[in-house]
C-alpha positions as protocol buffer text, in pm:
chain_id: "A"
residue {
  index: 1
  type: MET
  ca { x: 994 y: 6179 z: 3267 }
}
residue {
  index: 2
  type: ASP
  ca { x: 1218 y: 6100 z: 3559 }
}
residue {
  index: 3
  type: PRO
  ca { x: 1350 y: 6396 z: 3778 }
}
residue {
  index: 4
  type: ARG
  ca { x: 1696 y: 6250 z: 3711 }
}
residue {
  index: 5
  type: MET
  ca { x: 1657 y: 6268 z: 3340 }
}
residue {
  index: 6
  type: ALA
  ca { x: 1593 y: 6643 z: 3367 }
}
residue {
  index: 7
  type: GLU
  ca { x: 1882 y: 6663 z: 3595 }
}
residue {
  index: 8
  type: LEU
  ca { x: 2106 y: 6492 z: 3351 }
}
residue {
  index: 9
  type: LEU
  ca { x: 2002 y: 6694 z: 3052 }
}
residue {
  index: 10
  type: THR
  ca { x: 2004 y: 7039 z: 3212 }
}
residue {
  index: 11
  type: PRO
  ca { x: 2391 y: 7104 z: 3161 }
}
residue {
  index: 12
  type: TYR
  ca { x: 2371 y: 7018 z: 2809 }
}
residue {
  index: 13
  type: LEU
  ca { x: 2085 y: 7286 z: 2736 }
}
residue {
  index: 14
  type: LYS
  ca { x: 2256 y: 7612 z: 2683 }
}
residue {
  index: 15
  type: PHE
  ca { x: 1927 y: 7783 z: 2592 }
}
residue {
  index: 16
  type: LEU
  ca { x: 1731 y: 7652 z: 2885 }
}
residue {
  index: 17
  type: ASN
  ca { x: 1786 y: 7973 z: 3025 }
}
residue {
  index: 18
  type: GLY
  ca { x: 1722 y: 7904 z: 3409 }
}
residue {
  index: 19
  type: ARG
  ca { x: 1415 y: 7763 z: 3314 }
}
residue {
  index: 20
  type: GLU
  ca { x: 1297 y: 7403 z: 3418 }
}
residue {
  index: 21
  type: LEU
  ca { x: 1299 y: 7143 z: 3142 }
}
residue {
  index: 22
  type: GLY
  ca { x: 947 y: 7047 z: 3052 }
}
residue {
  index: 23
  type: PRO
  ca { x: 893 y: 6694 z: 2914 }
}
residue {
  index: 24
  type: ASP
  ca { x: 781 y: 6810 z: 2576 }
}
residue {
  index: 25
  type: ASP
  ca { x: 1047 y: 7085 z: 2535 }
}
residue {
  index: 26
  type: SER
  ca { x: 1258 y: 7036 z: 2227 }
}
residue {
  index: 27
  type: LEU
  ca { x: 1618 y: 6936 z: 2336 }
}
residue {
  index: 28
  type: ARG
  ca { x: 1741 y: 7073 z: 2001 }
}
residue {
  index: 29
  type: GLU
  ca { x: 1595 y: 7415 z: 2066 }
}
residue {
  index: 30
  type: ARG
  ca { x: 1706 y: 7428 z: 2413 }
}
residue {
  index: 31
  type: GLY
  ca { x: 2060 y: 7369 z: 2293 }
}
residue {
  index: 32
  type: LEU
  ca { x: 2148 y: 6974 z: 2258 }
}
residue {
  index: 33
  type: ASP
  ca { x: 2361 y: 6945 z: 1960 }
}
residue {
  index: 34
  type: SER
  ca { x: 2487 y: 6583 z: 1806 }
}
residue {
  index: 35
  type: MET
  ca { x: 2821 y: 6608 z: 1988 }
}
residue {
  index: 36
  type: GLN
  ca { x: 2646 y: 6664 z: 2340 }
}
residue {
  index: 37
  type: SER
  ca { x: 2406 y: 6374 z: 2285 }
}
residue {
  index: 38
  type: ILE
  ca { x: 2709 y: 6151 z: 2288 }
}
residue {
  index: 39
  type: ASN
  ca { x: 2776 y: 6280 z: 2627 }
}
residue {
  index: 40
  type: VAL
  ca { x: 2446 y: 6230 z: 2730 }
}
residue {
  index: 41
  type: LEU
  ca { x: 2440 y: 5882 z: 2611 }
}
residue {
  index: 42
  type: PHE
  ca { x: 2772 y: 5836 z: 2848 }
}
residue {
  index: 43
  type: GLU
  ca { x: 2589 y: 5991 z: 3127 }
}
residue {
  index: 44
  type: ILE
  ca { x: 2280 y: 5766 z: 3074 }
}
residue {
  index: 45
  type: GLU
  ca { x: 2522 y: 5483 z: 3102 }
}
residue {
  index: 46
  type: ASP
  ca { x: 2655 y: 5624 z: 3425 }
}
residue {
  index: 47
  type: VAL
  ca { x: 2339 y: 5718 z: 3602 }
}
residue {
  index: 48
  type: PHE
  ca { x: 2111 y: 5439 z: 3505 }
}
residue {
  index: 49
  type: GLY
  ca { x: 2363 y: 5164 z: 3430 }
}
residue {
  index: 50
  type: ILE
  ca { x: 2242 y: 5092 z: 3110 }
}
residue {
  index: 51
  type: SER
  ca { x: 2319 y: 5127 z: 2728 }
}
residue {
  index: 52
  type: LEU
  ca { x: 2063 y: 5236 z: 2462 }
}
residue {
  index: 53
  type: PRO
  ca { x: 2055 y: 4998 z: 2177 }
}
residue {
  index: 54
  type: ASP
  ca { x: 2169 y: 5136 z: 1852 }
}
residue {
  index: 55
  type: GLU
  ca { x: 1797 y: 5138 z: 1690 }
}
residue {
  index: 56
  type: ASP
  ca { x: 1716 y: 5391 z: 1988 }
}
residue {
  index: 57
  type: ILE
  ca { x: 2002 y: 5639 z: 1903 }
}
residue {
  index: 58
  type: THR
  ca { x: 1816 y: 5843 z: 1665 }
}
residue {
  index: 59
  type: ASP
  ca { x: 1693 y: 6209 z: 1629 }
}
residue {
  index: 60
  type: ALA
  ca { x: 1330 y: 6106 z: 1731 }
}
residue {
  index: 61
  type: THR
  ca { x: 1480 y: 5953 z: 2059 }
}
residue {
  index: 62
  type: PHE
  ca { x: 1629 y: 6268 z: 2127 }
}
residue {
  index: 63
  type: ALA
  ca { x: 1375 y: 6493 z: 2048 }
}
residue {
  index: 64
  type: THR
  ca { x: 1224 y: 6579 z: 2376 }
}
residue {
  index: 65
  type: GLY
  ca { x: 1328 y: 6475 z: 2751 }
}
residue {
  index: 66
  type: ALA
  ca { x: 1003 y: 6266 z: 2734 }
}
residue {
  index: 67
  type: THR
  ca { x: 1110 y: 6069 z: 2423 }
}
residue {
  index: 68
  type: LEU
  ca { x: 1442 y: 6020 z: 2548 }
}
residue {
  index: 69
  type: TRP
  ca { x: 1295 y: 5905 z: 2908 }
}
residue {
  index: 70
  type: THR
  ca { x: 1073 y: 5657 z: 2722 }
}
residue {
  index: 71
  type: ALA
  ca { x: 1367 y: 5473 z: 2548 }
}
residue {
  index: 72
  type: VAL
  ca { x: 1579 y: 5489 z: 2879 }
}
residue {
  index: 73
  type: HIS
  ca { x: 1288 y: 5339 z: 3066 }
}
residue {
  index: 74
  type: ALA
  ca { x: 1207 y: 5078 z: 2809 }
}
residue {
  index: 75
  type: GLN
  ca { x: 1580 y: 4966 z: 2818 }
}
residue {
  index: 76
  type: LEU
  ca { x: 1594 y: 4974 z: 3208 }
}
residue {
  index: 77
  type: GLU
  ca { x: 1292 y: 4724 z: 3189 }
}
residue {
  index: 78
  type: ARG
  ca { x: 1429 y: 4506 z: 2932 }
}
residue {
  index: 79
  type: GLU
  ca { x: 1760 y: 4478 z: 3129 }
}
residue {
  index: 80
  type: GLY
  ca { x: 1565 y: 4415 z: 3446 }
}
residue {
  index: 81
  type: VAL
  ca { x: 1743 y: 4727 z: 3611 }
}
residue {
  index: 82
  type: THR
  ca { x: 1533 y: 4924 z: 3871 }
}
residue {
  index: 83
  type: SER
  ca { x: 1482 y: 5264 z: 3818 }
}
């Protein structure tokens, strides 16, 4: 997982309790809810310059930082954006 992804997610994870986000930590268990997920999508657009396709906006994609990064990285490659 890219360090920018952890930095982007951390403010939305109220149950992280000062810990560093691990790539396999459950985002839901760390406090990410569906409304915050929308804000995370906007942050992804701002930070990485991409929009995730609708088919990637799923619970599975938002399960962990690693699964979300996988979707972001794949879209970066599809759009030819240098990460």
